[in-house]
Each structure stands twice: as structure tokens, then as C-alpha cells.
C-alpha positions as CSV (number, residue, x, y, z in Angstrom):
1,M,-90.2,7.6,-9.7
2,N,-90.6,9.3,-6.4
3,C,-94.2,8.0,-6.1
4,V,-96.3,4.9,-5.5
5,V,-97.0,4.1,-9.2
6,H,-94.6,4.6,-12.0
7,Q,-95.2,2.2,-14.8
8,S,-97.4,-0.6,-13.3
9,P,-100.6,0.7,-11.9
10,G,-102.2,-1.5,-9.2
11,L,-99.0,-3.4,-8.3
12,W,-98.6,-1.3,-5.2
13,R,-101.3,-3.6,-3.7
14,H,-99.0,-6.7,-4.0
15,P,-98.1,-7.9,-0.5
16,E,-94.4,-7.8,-1.4
17,D,-94.4,-4.4,-2.9
18,R,-92.9,-1.5,-0.8
19,A,-93.8,1.4,-3.1
20,R,-95.9,2.9,-0.3
21,D,-92.7,3.7,1.5
22,Y,-91.6,6.0,-1.3
23,N,-91.7,9.0,1.1
24,K,-89.2,7.3,3.5
25,I,-85.5,7.7,3.3
26,S,-85.0,4.1,4.3
27,Y,-86.8,2.9,1.2
28,W,-84.4,4.8,-1.1
29,T,-81.2,4.0,0.8
30,H,-82.1,0.3,0.7
31,L,-82.8,0.4,-3.0
32,A,-79.5,2.3,-3.6
33,K,-77.5,-0.4,-1.8
34,V,-79.3,-3.2,-3.7
35,L,-78.4,-1.5,-7.0
36,E,-74.8,-0.9,-6.0
37,K,-74.5,-4.6,-5.0
38,G,-75.7,-5.4,-8.5
39,L,-73.1,-3.0,-10.1
40,F,-75.8,-0.9,-11.8
41,D,-74.5,2.2,-13.7
42,S,-77.1,4.4,-12.1
43,I,-80.6,4.7,-10.7
44,F,-82.7,6.7,-13.1
45,I,-85.6,8.5,-11.5
46,A,-88.4,10.0,-13.8
47,D,-90.6,12.9,-12.8
48,V,-93.6,14.9,-13.8
49,L,-94.9,18.3,-12.5
50,G,-98.5,17.7,-13.6
51,T,-101.2,15.1,-13.3
52,Y,-102.7,12.6,-15.9
53,D,-106.0,14.4,-16.0
54,V,-106.6,13.8,-19.7
55,Y,-108.5,10.6,-18.8
56,G,-112.1,11.8,-18.1
57,S,-110.8,15.4,-17.9
58,T,-110.4,15.0,-14.1
59,N,-107.9,13.8,-11.5
60,E,-110.3,11.2,-10.2
61,I,-108.7,8.1,-11.7
62,P,-105.0,9.1,-11.4
63,L,-105.6,9.9,-7.7
64,S,-107.5,6.7,-6.9
65,A,-105.0,4.6,-8.8
66,G,-102.0,6.5,-7.4
67,A,-100.9,6.8,-11.1
68,Q,-97.8,9.1,-10.7
69,V,-99.6,11.2,-8.1
70,P,-98.8,11.9,-5.3
71,V,-95.2,12.5,-6.5
72,N,-92.3,14.0,-4.6
73,D,-89.2,15.8,-5.8
74,P,-86.5,13.3,-6.9
75,F,-83.6,15.7,-6.5
76,L,-83.9,15.6,-2.7
77,L,-83.3,11.8,-2.7
78,V,-79.8,11.9,-4.1
79,S,-77.8,13.0,-1.0
80,A,-79.2,10.2,1.1
81,M,-78.5,7.5,-1.5
82,A,-75.1,8.9,-2.2
83,A,-74.2,8.7,1.5
84,V,-74.8,4.9,1.6
85,T,-73.0,4.1,-1.8
86,E,-69.6,4.7,-3.3
87,N,-70.1,4.0,-7.0
88,L,-73.8,4.1,-8.0
89,G,-74.7,7.0,-10.3
90,F,-77.9,9.0,-10.2
91,G,-79.8,10.1,-13.3
92,I,-82.5,12.5,-12.1
93,T,-85.2,14.1,-14.2
94,A,-86.0,17.8,-14.3
95,G,-87.7,19.9,-17.0
96,T,-86.5,23.0,-18.8
97,A,-90.0,24.6,-19.0
98,Y,-90.7,25.9,-15.5
99,E,-87.4,26.6,-13.7
100,H,-84.9,29.3,-14.5
101,P,-81.5,27.9,-15.6
102,Y,-79.5,30.2,-13.3
103,G,-80.8,28.6,-10.0
104,F,-81.0,25.2,-11.6
105,A,-77.3,25.2,-12.6
106,R,-76.5,25.6,-8.9
107,R,-78.6,22.6,-8.0
108,L,-76.8,20.5,-10.6
109,A,-73.4,21.6,-9.4
110,T,-74.4,21.0,-5.7
111,L,-75.3,17.4,-6.3
112,D,-72.3,16.8,-8.5
113,H,-70.2,18.0,-5.6
114,L,-72.0,16.0,-2.9
115,T,-71.9,12.8,-5.0
116,E,-68.2,13.4,-6.0
117,G,-69.1,13.3,-9.6
118,R,-71.8,10.6,-9.7
119,F,-74.6,12.8,-10.8
120,G,-76.5,13.0,-14.1
121,W,-79.5,15.1,-15.3
122,N,-82.3,13.7,-17.4
123,I,-83.4,16.6,-19.6
124,V,-87.1,16.8,-20.4
125,T,-89.2,19.5,-22.0
126,G,-92.5,18.4,-20.5
127,Y,-95.7,16.9,-22.0
128,L,-98.5,17.2,-19.5
129,P,-100.9,20.2,-20.1
130,S,-101.8,20.2,-16.4
131,A,-98.3,21.2,-15.5
132,A,-98.3,24.2,-17.9
133,R,-101.7,25.4,-16.4
134,N,-100.4,25.2,-12.9
135,F,-97.4,27.3,-13.8
136,G,-99.7,30.0,-15.2
137,H,-99.7,29.1,-18.9
138,E,-102.7,28.3,-21.0
139,D,-100.9,25.2,-22.4
140,Q,-97.4,24.0,-23.2
141,M,-95.3,25.6,-25.9
142,E,-95.6,23.9,-29.3
143,H,-93.5,20.8,-29.5
144,D,-90.5,22.1,-31.6
145,T,-90.6,25.4,-29.7
146,R,-90.1,23.5,-26.5
147,Y,-86.8,22.1,-27.9
148,D,-85.8,25.6,-29.1
149,H,-86.3,26.8,-25.6
150,A,-84.4,23.8,-24.2
151,D,-81.5,24.6,-26.5
152,E,-81.1,28.1,-25.0
153,Y,-81.6,26.6,-21.5
154,L,-78.7,24.3,-22.1
155,E,-76.6,27.1,-23.5
156,V,-77.0,29.0,-20.2
157,I,-76.2,25.9,-18.2
158,Y,-73.1,25.3,-20.3
159,K,-71.9,28.9,-19.9
160,L,-72.4,28.8,-16.1
161,L,-70.9,25.4,-15.4
162,E,-68.2,25.3,-18.1
163,G,-67.4,28.9,-18.9
164,S,-67.6,31.0,-15.8
165,W,-64.9,29.6,-13.4
166,E,-61.4,28.6,-14.4
167,D,-60.2,25.3,-12.9
168,D,-57.8,27.0,-10.5
169,A,-60.0,29.9,-9.5
170,V,-60.3,28.6,-6.0
171,V,-56.9,29.1,-4.4
172,A,-57.9,28.9,-0.7
173,D,-54.6,30.6,0.4
174,R,-54.6,30.8,4.2
175,E,-51.6,33.2,4.2
176,T,-53.0,35.8,1.9
177,G,-56.6,35.3,2.9
178,V,-57.7,34.9,-0.7
179,F,-60.2,32.1,-1.2
180,V,-61.1,32.8,-4.9
181,D,-59.0,34.6,-7.4
182,P,-61.4,37.1,-8.9
183,S,-59.5,37.3,-12.1
184,K,-60.3,33.7,-12.8
185,V,-64.1,34.0,-12.5
186,H,-66.0,35.4,-15.5
187,E,-69.4,36.8,-16.3
188,I,-71.2,34.9,-18.9
189,K,-73.1,37.9,-20.5
190,H,-75.9,35.7,-21.8
191,E,-78.7,37.5,-23.6
192,G,-81.1,35.4,-25.6
193,R,-84.7,35.0,-26.7
194,W,-85.9,33.5,-23.4
195,F,-83.1,34.3,-20.8
196,K,-80.9,37.1,-19.8
197,V,-78.1,36.0,-17.4
198,P,-75.3,38.6,-17.3
199,G,-73.3,37.5,-14.2
200,I,-71.1,34.7,-12.9
201,A,-71.9,31.2,-11.7
202,I,-72.1,31.2,-7.9
203,T,-70.8,27.6,-7.6
204,E,-67.2,26.5,-8.0
205,P,-66.5,23.7,-10.6
206,S,-67.5,20.2,-9.6
207,K,-65.7,17.1,-10.7
208,Q,-67.7,16.7,-13.9
209,R,-68.6,20.5,-14.2
210,T,-71.6,19.6,-16.3
211,P,-73.2,16.4,-14.9
212,V,-73.8,13.5,-17.3
213,L,-76.7,14.5,-19.7
214,F,-79.5,12.0,-20.1
215,Q,-82.4,12.5,-22.5
216,A,-85.3,10.7,-24.1
217,G,-86.9,12.0,-27.3
218,A,-87.8,10.0,-30.4
219,S,-89.2,12.8,-32.6
220,K,-87.1,14.4,-35.4
221,R,-86.5,17.5,-33.2
222,G,-85.9,15.4,-30.1
223,L,-83.2,13.4,-32.0
224,Q,-81.6,16.6,-33.2
225,F,-81.5,17.8,-29.6
226,A,-80.1,14.4,-28.4
227,G,-77.5,14.4,-31.1
228,S,-76.0,17.7,-29.9
229,N,-76.5,17.3,-26.1
230,A,-77.2,13.8,-24.8
231,E,-74.6,11.4,-23.4
232,A,-77.2,8.7,-22.5
233,V,-80.5,8.2,-24.3
234,F,-83.4,6.2,-23.0
235,V,-85.7,4.6,-25.6
236,N,-88.8,2.4,-25.4
237,S,-89.0,-0.2,-28.1
238,P,-91.2,-3.3,-27.7
239,T,-89.5,-5.1,-30.6
240,K,-85.8,-5.6,-31.6
241,E,-86.6,-4.4,-35.1
242,I,-87.8,-1.0,-33.9
243,L,-85.0,-0.7,-31.4
244,K,-82.4,-1.3,-34.0
245,E,-83.9,1.5,-36.1
246,Q,-83.9,3.8,-33.1
247,V,-80.3,3.0,-32.2
248,T,-79.2,3.8,-35.8
249,K,-81.2,7.1,-35.8
250,I,-79.6,8.2,-32.5
251,R,-76.1,7.4,-33.7
252,D,-76.8,9.2,-37.0
253,A,-77.9,12.2,-35.0
254,A,-74.7,12.2,-32.9
255,E,-72.6,12.0,-36.1
256,A,-74.6,14.8,-37.7
257,A,-73.7,17.0,-34.7
258,G,-70.0,16.4,-35.2
259,R,-69.6,13.7,-32.5
260,N,-68.6,10.0,-32.7
261,R,-71.4,7.5,-33.2
262,D,-70.6,5.9,-29.8
263,D,-70.5,9.1,-27.9
264,I,-74.1,8.3,-26.7
265,R,-74.9,5.4,-24.5
266,I,-78.4,4.0,-25.5
267,Y,-80.5,2.2,-22.9
268,T,-83.8,0.5,-23.7
269,M,-86.7,0.0,-21.3
270,L,-87.4,-3.6,-20.2
271,T,-89.3,-5.2,-17.3
272,P,-87.7,-8.4,-16.0
273,I,-89.8,-11.1,-14.2
274,V,-87.3,-13.6,-12.7
275,A,-87.5,-16.7,-10.5
276,E,-85.6,-19.9,-9.9
277,T,-87.5,-21.8,-12.6
278,H,-89.3,-20.8,-15.8
279,E,-92.6,-22.0,-14.4
280,A,-92.2,-20.0,-11.2
281,A,-91.3,-16.9,-13.2
282,Q,-94.4,-17.4,-15.5
283,A,-96.6,-17.9,-12.4
284,K,-95.1,-14.7,-10.9
285,F,-95.9,-12.8,-14.1
286,E,-99.5,-14.0,-14.1
287,E,-99.9,-13.1,-10.4
288,Y,-98.6,-9.6,-11.1
289,K,-101.1,-9.2,-14.0
290,S,-103.9,-10.0,-11.6
291,Y,-103.1,-6.9,-9.6
292,A,-103.0,-4.5,-12.6
293,D,-105.3,-1.5,-12.4
294,L,-106.7,-1.1,-15.9
295,N,-108.2,2.3,-15.4
296,G,-104.9,3.5,-13.9
297,A,-103.1,2.1,-17.0
298,L,-105.5,4.0,-19.3
299,A,-105.0,7.2,-17.3
300,L,-101.3,6.9,-18.0
301,L,-101.8,6.1,-21.6
302,S,-104.2,9.0,-22.0
303,G,-101.5,11.4,-20.6
304,W,-98.8,9.9,-22.8
305,T,-100.9,10.1,-26.0
306,G,-103.4,13.0,-25.4
307,I,-106.3,10.7,-26.2
308,D,-109.1,10.4,-23.6
309,F,-109.6,6.7,-23.3
310,S,-112.5,7.1,-20.8
311,E,-114.6,7.8,-23.9
312,Y,-114.3,4.1,-24.9
313,D,-115.5,0.8,-23.5
314,L,-112.9,-1.7,-22.4
315,D,-114.2,-4.1,-25.1
316,D,-114.1,-1.6,-27.9
317,V,-111.8,-2.7,-30.8
318,I,-108.9,-0.6,-31.7
319,G,-109.1,0.1,-35.4
320,E,-112.9,-0.2,-35.5
321,D,-114.1,1.7,-32.5
322,V,-110.9,3.6,-31.7
323,Q,-109.7,5.6,-34.7
324,S,-106.2,6.8,-34.0
325,N,-103.2,6.1,-36.3
326,A,-100.8,6.5,-33.4
327,I,-102.6,3.9,-31.2
328,Q,-103.1,1.5,-34.0
329,S,-99.5,1.7,-34.8
330,S,-98.5,1.1,-31.2
331,V,-100.9,-1.9,-30.9
332,E,-99.5,-3.5,-34.0
333,T,-96.0,-3.2,-32.4
334,F,-97.3,-4.7,-29.1
335,K,-98.8,-7.6,-31.1
336,K,-95.5,-8.4,-32.7
337,A,-93.8,-8.2,-29.4
338,S,-96.2,-10.6,-27.7
339,G,-96.4,-13.0,-30.7
340,D,-100.1,-12.3,-31.0
341,T,-101.1,-12.4,-34.7
342,G,-104.8,-13.0,-34.1
343,K,-107.8,-10.7,-34.1
344,P,-107.5,-6.9,-33.4
345,W,-106.9,-5.9,-29.9
346,T,-109.4,-4.2,-27.6
347,I,-108.9,-1.4,-25.2
348,R,-108.8,-4.0,-22.4
349,Q,-105.9,-5.9,-24.0
350,L,-104.0,-2.6,-24.4
351,A,-104.5,-1.7,-20.8
352,E,-103.4,-5.2,-19.7
353,W,-100.2,-4.8,-21.7
354,I,-99.4,-1.5,-20.0
355,G,-100.5,-2.9,-16.6
356,V,-97.2,-4.6,-15.9
357,G,-94.1,-2.6,-16.9
358,G,-95.8,0.1,-19.1
359,F,-95.0,0.4,-22.8
360,G,-91.9,-1.7,-22.8
361,P,-91.3,-5.4,-23.3
362,T,-91.1,-7.9,-20.5
363,A,-88.5,-10.7,-20.1
364,V,-89.9,-13.7,-18.1
365,G,-87.8,-16.6,-17.0
366,T,-84.9,-17.9,-14.9
367,G,-81.8,-15.8,-14.4
368,R,-80.1,-17.6,-17.2
369,E,-83.0,-17.2,-19.6
370,V,-83.4,-13.5,-18.9
371,A,-79.6,-12.9,-19.1
372,E,-79.6,-14.6,-22.5
373,Q,-82.5,-12.5,-23.7
374,L,-80.6,-9.3,-22.7
375,V,-77.5,-10.4,-24.5
376,E,-79.6,-11.1,-27.6
377,W,-81.2,-7.7,-27.5
378,V,-77.7,-6.1,-27.3
379,S,-76.1,-8.2,-30.0
380,E,-79.1,-7.9,-32.5
381,T,-79.8,-4.2,-32.0
382,G,-76.6,-2.4,-31.0
383,V,-78.1,-1.0,-27.8
384,D,-75.7,-0.4,-25.0
385,G,-77.8,-1.5,-22.0
386,F,-81.2,-1.4,-20.3
387,N,-83.4,0.9,-18.3
388,L,-85.0,-1.7,-16.1
389,A,-88.6,-0.9,-15.0
390,Y,-90.1,-2.8,-12.1
391,A,-93.3,-4.8,-11.4
392,I,-92.8,-4.6,-7.7
393,T,-90.2,-2.7,-5.8
394,P,-87.6,-3.4,-4.6
395,G,-88.4,-7.0,-5.4
396,T,-87.9,-6.8,-9.1
397,F,-84.4,-5.3,-8.6
398,E,-83.5,-7.8,-5.9
399,D,-84.4,-10.6,-8.2
400,V,-82.2,-9.1,-11.0
401,V,-79.3,-8.8,-8.6
402,E,-79.7,-12.3,-7.2
403,Y,-80.5,-14.3,-10.4
404,V,-79.6,-12.3,-13.5
405,V,-76.4,-10.5,-12.7
406,P,-74.4,-13.7,-11.9
407,E,-75.6,-15.2,-15.2
408,L,-74.6,-12.2,-17.2
409,Q,-71.2,-12.3,-15.5
410,A,-70.9,-16.0,-16.4
411,L,-71.7,-15.1,-20.0
412,G,-68.9,-12.5,-20.0
413,A,-71.4,-9.8,-20.6
414,Y,-71.3,-7.9,-17.3
415,P,-68.5,-6.4,-15.2
416,E,-67.2,-8.0,-12.1
417,S,-66.6,-4.7,-10.3
418,Y,-67.0,-1.0,-10.8
419,D,-64.4,1.1,-12.6
420,E,-63.0,4.0,-10.6
421,G,-64.0,7.6,-11.2
422,T,-67.0,9.8,-11.9
423,L,-70.2,8.6,-13.6
424,R,-68.9,10.0,-16.9
425,Q,-65.6,8.2,-16.5
426,K,-67.3,4.9,-15.7
427,L,-69.6,5.2,-18.7
428,F,-67.0,6.3,-21.3
429,G,-63.5,5.8,-19.8
430,Q,-62.4,9.1,-21.3
431,G,-62.2,11.4,-18.3
432,D,-64.5,13.3,-15.9
433,R,-65.4,16.3,-18.2
434,L,-67.4,16.7,-21.4
435,P,-65.3,15.6,-24.4
436,E,-64.0,18.4,-26.7
437,R,-66.4,17.4,-29.5
438,H,-69.4,17.8,-27.3
439,K,-71.4,21.0,-27.8
440,G,-71.0,22.0,-24.1
441,A,-67.2,22.1,-24.5
442,S,-67.4,25.1,-26.8
443,F,-68.6,27.2,-23.9
444,R,-65.6,26.6,-21.7
445,V,-63.6,29.3,-19.9
446,G,-62.5,32.1,-22.3
447,Q,-65.2,31.4,-24.8
448,A,-68.4,31.9,-22.8
449,A,-68.5,35.7,-23.0
450,A,-67.9,35.7,-26.7
451,V,-70.4,33.0,-27.7
């Protein structure tokens, strides 16, 4: 995330952490080069447009902890990172709630042009009430309505990027002086519940036309949206059992939308803690935990769940003092993941779990041990890959590239080099554009005005 604290509040204080440099281009260009050296598919950057003020109903703790505030615009990082890499993809988060799709479609096309087809958009509908208030609303739209709104938002995007300009509209004929053939550029004539966009796209088609579409949504409505639109889905499953269920549901949703089950790449969150020996990795993990900011962790958790955890004492017991089915269910999941079958957890234990890596699981060990764990997760759940969170940055990623990637390659579970082509071609090997069975393909030239 383009901020100091993403998932691990307090770790910015670690002497080897460089998150304070989040507002320097050099920080991001270095990270991009590290990831490309490690043959990462893409760098995924999350984003929020509000603050985590559910905790205590103020911004005091999020600000003091640096918990996703201050936070800068992630889109503006892409050009710099693209300039120092040749293959790394970019999955950048932007919401559908507060920006009109007409101008946003131009931003998508611009970055797909500048990266030569290495760009992806992570679609979010928003979840922080503070963002809604600062855009002039009393609160967010109701959950399912947000997805209805996002469906129309995507329809406008598809019409503009897929259905307005024909592939050969740009002729750039120096002799005739014609740059664009007007007969090959079409108005989209969109008029819906939320948006009215009558005219043409003002960008020419990029390599991918529509960038690769990322999404994360585990609700029934979110899965329906993903089944129709997503090409890559991020999930957060502390146990293999839960992950396997999520993978099946996502592939079922794709099939229900008329797509193939493997048309979506599924990545699960995981935080690797790696060193030369198992003992050194465990010591590193314990050291990281000593820097965790428990109040910062609870501020994040309050924003994620809508429950104000400032109302509880750190030693209150979940299930006795904290009555929330959602939290109790989460804690039971965390206990299974940690192998803790003892007494009920307290708020403190929950905050400590979140303190290093957020909600996801951690993998602690040597490069070989962590590589073997990753292979096990894939083989036992059917997940395609991992969205790696960090404890410290860029150190966590540098450790993965140095220790884990070579071991994965030795196991035959990781590529030795990048494939050629756009991000979509690299991920699926089926070309640069959306496949015919994807919803967006139905809005291509000749169909946009009639849909």
C-alpha cells in the first residue's frame, strides 16, 4: 500500500524497515526491481479513501499508529516502476463508488499504454464509512447495492474500452493527413440507473484494451460479481480447509457465469518470514512480534469488521466479554491455523495475531521449508498462487527472492524466466485481450451501442 503501515502496524519502527520512504520514487523503483528479479507476476497495491476511525470513533489511533494513514494515490507509482522493469505487472486498487467511469476509463487506458500492457485494476466497492462521508454521503450504499452500482460501472468501462474504437481506427496516414478514421470510432450511448455516457472513448485502444481485472469479495454477491468479471481473485484464508472451500466457490461462480473454471487465477494471502536456518527465522518472527502495535492492529480490525474494539479491555475474553459471531468465528479459524486448541482467546491475542501480516497465515522457516509449505498449499487447495504480505519492507520481499524462489525453482514449482507478452498473456497464455467468454467481450465494437 502507498503508506507506512499496510498489514503490520508498528513494524515501521524496525531498524531494517524502509516503509517511511513510501513517498519517495526510489523506494518504489527499488521494490519493483527486486520483484522483477524474483519473477513475480505483479505488484499488488491496495488502497483506501477513508480512515479507520471506527476505533474509538476518532482518528487518534490510526494516525498515531500510521495505520493506513497517511496514504497516497497508488496509480501515480506505476509509470516510475514500469520505467525500471520490463515484465513486472501492476495490480492497482481503485474503487467504483466515488469516481465517474468516463474519466477513470482514460486512466486505465493510459497506464495500459505506458506499461505496454502490464497493467491491472483491482476493483473494490469500498467499506469505510469515513470515505463515504468525505465524498458528501451519509454512509456507504448498502452492500449488495454497491455491487449493483459496480456492475453498471464495469459496463460503462467495457463499452468505452472494448466497444468504442475499432482496432484499426488509428491510421496515422501522413499523406492524407488523417490520424483517426472517424467512421471507426463509435458512441457508446450508455444510459443506465447511475450513469449516462453518450459519447466516444477519448483514448485509442491499448494492448489489452481492458486491463487485467483483479477483485476480492467473499460474500455471495461478491462471488457473483467475481464470477462475471474477475480474472484474478485475492482471498484471505488462515487454513487450507477454508481456502479449498473458497477456491471451489470462486470456480463455481465462474462456471455459473458461462466461463471456464480456470478462467480466474486465485491468490491467497500469506506472510513469509525467512532466514538461513529455521532457528534464525523463528527468532526473526519473534523479533517482529515485539514491534507490533496492538492498538494499531485493533484499529485496522475495527475498520474491517465495523466493531469498535476500543470498548473492550485487551484481556477481555472473546466469547465471554466480546459477543460477536463474526469475531468468534474468525478466532476459531485463527486458533486452528496456529495449532492453539487451549482456552479461549483474548482481545490481546487477536491483536497479536494481526500484528504481523494481518489476517492471513505466516510461513516461518528456511527458504526450502517455506517453499515446501507454499507447494503444499497449492497442491492441497487448488489455489494458483500467493499474494505475499510483508512484515518489513523491502526486506520480506528480498528474503523471498534470495531464499524461497531458488528453492521453488529447484522443486519445479516456479518459472525460470518470464514469458513474453502482456500481463494477461503471461497469466493465461491465451492472448492480450479478454477472452470471448468473458462478460466484457460482449461489449466489443459493433455491439456497444446496441447493448
